[in-house]
C-alpha positions in Angstrom: 14.7 -11.7 -2.5 12.8 -14.9 -3.1 14.8 -16.8 -0.4 14.1 -14.0 2.1 10.4 -14.0 1.3 10.3 -17.8 1.7 12.1 -17.8 5.1 9.7 -15.1 6.2 6.8 -17.3 5.1 8.1 -20.2 7.1 8.6 -18.2 10.2 5.1 -16.9 10.0 3.8 -20.4 9.8 5.5 -21.4 13.0 3.9 -18.8 15.3 1.6 -19.8 18.1 -1.6 -21.6 17.2 -3.6 -18.6 18.3 -2.2 -16.7 15.3 -2.8 -16.7 11.6 -1.5 -14.9 8.6 -3.3 -12.8 6.0 -1.9 -12.0 2.6 -3.3 -9.0 0.7 -2.7 -8.3 -3.0 -3.5 -4.9 -4.7 -3.6 -4.9 -8.6 -4.6 -2.5 -11.4 -6.0 -4.8 -14.1 -5.7 -2.2 -16.9 -9.2 -1.7 -18.4 -10.4 -5.2 -17.7 -13.4 -5.7 -20.0 -13.4 -2.0 -21.0 -11.9 -1.5 -24.5 -11.3 2.1 -25.8 -9.0 3.9 -28.1 -5.9 1.7 -28.6 -7.2 -1.0 -26.2 -9.2 -3.5 -28.2 -10.4 -7.1 -28.1 -7.2 -8.2 -29.7 -4.7 -6.7 -27.3 -7.0 -6.4 -24.2 -9.1 -9.5 -24.2 -10.6 -10.1 -20.8 -10.6 -13.8 -21.4 -6.8 -13.8 -21.9 -6.3 -11.4 -19.0 -8.3 -13.8 -16.8 -6.1 -16.7 -17.7 -3.0 -14.5 -16.8 -4.6 -13.5 -13.5 -5.2 -17.1 -12.6 -1.5 -17.8 -13.1 -0.5 -14.9 -10.9 -3.0 -15.7 -8.1 -1.9 -19.4 -8.1 1.7 -18.1 -7.5 0.9 -15.4 -4.9 -1.9 -17.2 -3.1 -3.5 -14.1 -1.6 -6.4 -14.1 0.9 -7.6 -10.7 -0.3 -7.4 -9.5 -3.9 -8.2 -5.8 -4.3 -8.4 -4.5 -7.9 -8.7 -1.3 -9.9 -9.9 -0.7 -13.5 -12.5 -3.4 -13.9 -15.6 -2.7 -16.1 -18.6 -1.6 -14.1 -20.7 -4.5 -15.4 -20.9 -7.4 -12.9 -20.5 -9.8 -15.8 -16.7 -9.2 -15.7 -16.5 -9.3 -11.9 -18.2 -12.7 -11.9 -16.0 -13.9 -14.8 -12.9 -13.4 -12.7 -14.6 -15.2 -9.8 -15.5 -18.2 -11.8 -12.5 -18.4 -14.2 -9.5 -17.1 -12.3 -10.3 -17.8 -8.6 -12.9 -20.5 -8.0 -11.2 -23.0 -10.3 -9.3 -26.4 -10.0 -11.3 -27.5 -6.9 -11.2 -24.1 -5.1 -14.6 -22.8 -4.2 -14.1 -20.3 -1.3 -13.7 -17.0 -3.2 -16.4 -14.4 -2.9 -16.5 -10.7 -4.0 -17.9 -7.4 -3.0 -20.6 -5.3 -4.6 -19.3 -1.7 -5.1 -22.1 0.8 -5.7 -20.4 3.1 -8.2 -22.0 6.4 -7.1 -19.6 8.3 -9.4 -21.0 6.5 -12.4 -17.5 5.6 -13.7 -17.1 3.0 -16.5 -14.3 1.4 -14.4 -14.5 0.6 -10.7 -12.8 -1.1 -7.8 -13.5 -4.6 -6.5 -12.6 -6.9 -3.7 -12.3 -10.7 -3.8 -11.7 -12.6 -0.6 -11.2 -16.1 0.9 -14.5 -16.8 2.7 -12.8 -19.5 4.8 -11.0 -16.8 6.6 -13.1 -13.7 6.1 -16.6 -12.3 5.7 -17.7 -9.1 4.2 -20.0 -7.2 6.6 -20.6 -4.0 4.6 -19.5 -2.1 1.5 -19.7 1.7 1.6 -18.3 4.2 -0.9 -17.3 7.8 -1.1 -18.3 9.6 -4.3 -15.8 11.8 -6.0 -15.6 13.7 -9.3 -13.9 10.7 -11.0 -14.3 7.3 -9.3 -15.7 6.1 -6.0 -13.4 5.4 -3.0 -14.6 2.0 -1.7 -14.5 0.9 1.9 -14.9 -2.9 2.4 -15.5 -3.8 6.0 -14.4 -7.3 6.8 -14.2 -9.7 9.7 -11.3 -12.2 10.0 -11.7 -15.5 11.9 -8.5 -16.5 13.6 -7.6 -20.2 13.8 -9.0 -21.8 16.9 -10.3 -18.6 18.3 -14.0 -17.5 18.6 -13.0 -13.8 18.5 -13.4 -11.9 15.3 -10.8 -9.3 14.1 -12.1 -6.3 12.2 -10.3 -5.2 9.0 -11.3 -2.3 6.8 -10.0 -2.3 3.2 -10.1 1.1 1.5 -9.5 1.0 -2.2 -9.1 3.9 -4.6 -8.1 4.7 -8.1 -7.1 8.4 -7.9 -7.2 10.8 -10.9 -4.5 10.2 -13.4 -2.3 12.9 -15.0 0.5 15.2 -14.0 -1.2 18.6 -14.7 -1.9 20.9 -11.8 -5.6 20.2 -12.2 -5.0 16.5 -11.8 -3.0 17.0 -8.6 -5.8 19.2 -7.2 -8.3 16.5 -8.0 -6.2 13.8 -6.3 -5.9 16.1 -3.2 -9.7 16.6 -3.2 -10.2 12.9 -3.3 -8.0 12.0 -0.4 -9.3 14.9 1.6 -12.8 13.6 1.1 -11.6 10.2 2.4 -9.9 11.5 5.5 -12.8 13.8 6.4 -15.1 10.8 6.1 -12.9 8.7 8.3 -12.6 11.5 10.8 -16.4 12.1 11.0 -16.9 8.3 11.4 -14.2 8.1 14.2 -12.7 5.3 12.1 -9.8 4.0 14.2 -8.7 0.4 14.1 -7.3 -1.9 11.4 -7.3 -0.1 8.1 -5.5 -0.6 4.8 -5.6 2.0 2.0 -4.6 0.6 -1.4 -4.9 1.3 -5.0 -3.5 3.1 -8.0 -2.8 6.5 -6.6 -1.2 8.0 -9.7 1.2 10.0 -7.4 4.5 11.3 -8.7 5.9 12.5 -5.4 5.1 12.4 -1.7 5.1 16.2 -1.7 1.7 16.1 -3.5 -1.1 17.3 -1.3 -3.0 14.1 -1.9 -0.3 12.1 -0.2 0.2 14.7 2.5 -3.4 14.4 3.4 -2.9 10.7 4.2 0.2 10.9 6.2 -0.3 14.3 8.0 -4.0 14.6 8.5 -4.9 16.8 11.5 -6.6 13.9 13.3 -3.5 11.7 14.1 -5.6 8.7 15.1 -6.7 8.0 11.4 -3.4 8.8 9.6 -2.0 6.2 7.2 1.6 4.9 7.1 3.8 3.5 4.4 4.9 0.1 5.7 8.3 0.3 3.9 8.7 4.0 4.6 9.8 4.8 1.1 8.5 8.4 1.1 9.9 10.7 -1.5 10.0 11.8 -5.1 9.3 8.5 -6.8 9.0 9.5 -10.5 11.9 8.5 -12.7 14.1 8.1 -9.6 16.3 5.0 -9.6 16.6 5.3 -5.8 13.1 3.8 -5.7 13.7 1.2 -8.4 12.7 -1.7 -6.0 9.3 -0.1 -5.5 8.3 1.2 -8.9 5.1 -0.5 -10.2 4.4 1.2 -13.6 5.0 0.6 -16.4 5.8 -3.0 -17.1 6.2 -2.0 -20.8 8.4 0.2 -23.0 6.2 -0.3 -26.0 2.8 -1.5 -27.0 -0.6 -0.3 -28.0 -2.9 -0.7 -25.0 -0.4 -0.5 -22.1 1.4 2.7 -21.0 5.0 2.8 -22.1 8.2 4.2 -20.6 9.3 1.2 -18.4 9.3 1.0 -14.6 9.8 4.5 -13.3 6.7 5.3 -11.2 5.4 4.1 -7.8 1.7 4.5 -8.6 0.5 1.5 -6.6 0.4 1.3 -2.8 -0.8 -0.5 0.3 -0.8 2.0 3.2 -1.9 0.9 6.7 -3.1 2.5 9.9 -0.9 2.8 13.0 -2.8 0.0 14.6 -1.6 -2.4 11.9 1.9 -1.0 12.1 2.2 -1.7 15.9 -0.3 -4.6 16.3 -2.4 -3.0 18.9 -5.7 -4.4 17.7 -4.8 -8.0 16.9 -3.5 -7.4 13.4 0.1 -6.5 12.6 2.2 -5.9 9.5 4.9 -8.5 9.0 8.1 -6.6 8.4 9.7 -7.3 5.1 6.6 -8.8 3.5 5.7 -5.8 1.4 6.8 -6.2 -2.3 5.9 -5.6 -5.9 5.5 -9.0 -7.6 7.9 -9.1 -10.6 10.0 -6.2 -9.4 13.7 -7.2 -9.1 15.1 -3.7 -8.9 17.1 -4.3 -12.1 14.7 -2.9 -14.7 14.5 0.8 -14.1 13.1 2.5 -17.2 12.8 -0.9 -18.8 10.1 -3.5 -19.3 10.0 -6.3 -16.8 11.0 -9.0 -19.4 13.9 -7.1 -20.9 17.6 -7.9 -20.3 19.0 -8.7 -17.7 16.8 -11.7 -17.2 14.2 -11.1 -14.5 14.3 -14.1 -12.2 12.2 -12.7 -9.3 9.3 -14.9 -10.3 8.9 -18.0 -12.5 8.9 -17.4 -16.2 5.2 -18.1 -16.7 4.3 -15.6 -13.9 6.6 -13.0 -15.5 4.9 -13.5 -18.8 1.4 -13.2 -17.2 2.4 -10.0 -15.4 3.6 -8.5 -18.7 0.6 -9.5 -20.7 -2.1 -8.7 -18.2 -1.4 -5.1 -17.2 1.1 -2.2 -17.3 1.1 -2.2 -13.5 2.7 -4.7 -11.1 0.6 -6.0 -8.1 1.6 -5.2 -4.6 1.6 -7.9 -1.9 1.7 -7.5 1.9 1.3 -9.9 4.8 -0.1 -9.4 8.3 -0.1 -11.5 11.4 -3.6 -11.9 13.0 -4.4 -13.1 16.5 -4.7 -12.4 20.1 -1.1 -12.9 21.1 1.1 -10.6 19.0 3.4 -9.5 21.8 1.7 -6.1 21.9 1.2 -5.6 25.6 3.9 -2.9 25.5 3.1 -1.7 22.0 0.0 0.3 22.3 -1.2 2.8 19.7 1.1 5.9 19.5 4.1 4.8 21.6 6.1 7.8 20.2 5.0 11.4 20.5 7.1 14.0 18.6 6.7 17.8 18.8 8.8 20.5 17.2 8.5 24.0 15.7 8.1 24.1 11.9 9.7 25.5 9.9 13.2 25.2 11.3 16.3 27.2 10.6 19.8 26.3 12.0 18.7 23.6 14.4 15.9 21.2 15.0 14.5 21.1 18.6 12.8 17.8 19.1 10.6 16.9 22.1 10.2 13.1 22.1 8.0 11.2 24.5 8.0 7.4 24.7 6.0 5.0 26.9 9.2 3.1 28.1 13.0 3.2 27.7 14.0 2.5 24.1 16.5 3.1 21.4 15.3 5.5 18.7 16.5 6.0 15.2 16.1 9.6 13.9 16.5 10.2 10.2 15.9 13.1 7.8 15.3 12.3 4.1 15.0 14.6 1.2 12.2 14.3 -1.4 14.5 12.0 -3.5 14.7 9.6 -0.6 18.4 10.3 0.2 19.2 10.1 3.9 20.5 13.6 4.9 20.9 12.7 8.6 20.8 9.5 10.7 21.3 9.3 14.4 20.5 6.8 17.2 19.5 7.8 20.7 19.1 5.8 23.9 16.0 7.1 25.7 15.9 6.2 29.4 13.2 8.7 30.5 9.6 9.3 29.5 10.5 12.5 27.7 13.7 13.8 26.1 14.7 17.0 24.4 17.1 16.7 21.4 18.8 19.5 19.5 19.9 18.5 16.0 21.9 20.8 13.7 20.3 21.1 10.3 22.3 24.0 8.9 23.7 21.7 6.2 20.2 21.3 4.7 19.2 23.5 1.9 15.9 25.3 2.1 13.0 23.0 1.2 10.7 20.2 2.3 12.1 17.0 4.0 10.7 14.1 5.9 11.6 13.4 9.6 11.3 9.7 10.6 11.6 8.4 14.1 11.6 4.6 14.6 11.7 2.6 17.8 13.2 -0.9 18.5 9.9 -2.5 17.5 9.8 -0.8 14.1 7.0 1.5 15.0 7.6 4.7 13.0 6.5 8.3 13.1 6.9 10.4 9.9 6.7 14.2 10.0 7.0 16.8 7.4 10.0 19.1 8.0 10.4 22.5 6.4 13.9 24.0 6.4 13.6 27.7 6.0 
């Protein structure tokens, strides 16, 4: 995995001079500066955590660091800035100023490389628990006067697996999507954070992927949509917990995908000068070999250097998520405009699935159906030579329930639809 990531980094560095790369890291810092209950100054020292964060940032080298669970006091926000980021000769890191309308004792924050980016505004959506923050950025591409807009939405959704918790998470993402709809918020958007989701079937996640206004829907860059909780199929993408024992950290080992970076379709297909680099999405410290185990248990975790692994374990019970994007005016997107695939079908379905697929040019499409556990129930490839095709797929082998239909073109643009088998 490390070699693959390194090769990808080298390839990204040899693109045309009109292009640049942007690396985003999302991280839940586990009650940074906010001791309570079993978290105390001994096992949750913000000074020690800052030292660990410095080690991790030096390894990952992000351009944007988005965090959850930092104390509302700006004292702690500034401490990270001056002791983990602007250190050892580095002086270009700046941060946002989240308003905290919800009056939570823990908030979100953004830190960014001011040599590449500027923060133009910071708005927030108040919820019953914590604000959802929207950080509006401008990115300056190398050798280009044009600025590329990027909007980083950050949330820490309600924790818990009770019905009331699920309902609150649904309420929070519904507020976000309604806000984006009313603001006609198309363009380059990321939505990241600790979502506390156990399954993609939760209404909170459905609101993001299947909102009625298709122009503002979010997409999972790695398309790992399913029932993540305690499911070894998603072991490569679990982000919590890094511990099986401890006082402050949650226990149970790595068995949940709580942390995400989702993106808009413009970022998936590169239509507005910013494009997700396929294969760059990963959880730092996740080697896929520690399902239901701590990250430092046997077998030896060699996905990161030993000091980084120790810092990850000591800092938080979550793993950080990292993703890269290509930025510039020449992304090869002249034939990859927003929404190159249009899919319509009747839902629910019974014995067969009747698909109407429209594409903007001839292509080869991959059509897959996955169950909630992520298992592929059907996989077909079709050559599309006309603007619109009608496909009939037998689904009688599927049991009654909810599935996900995914259609991917040759450029890795994907469309995901909820499918109900009656």
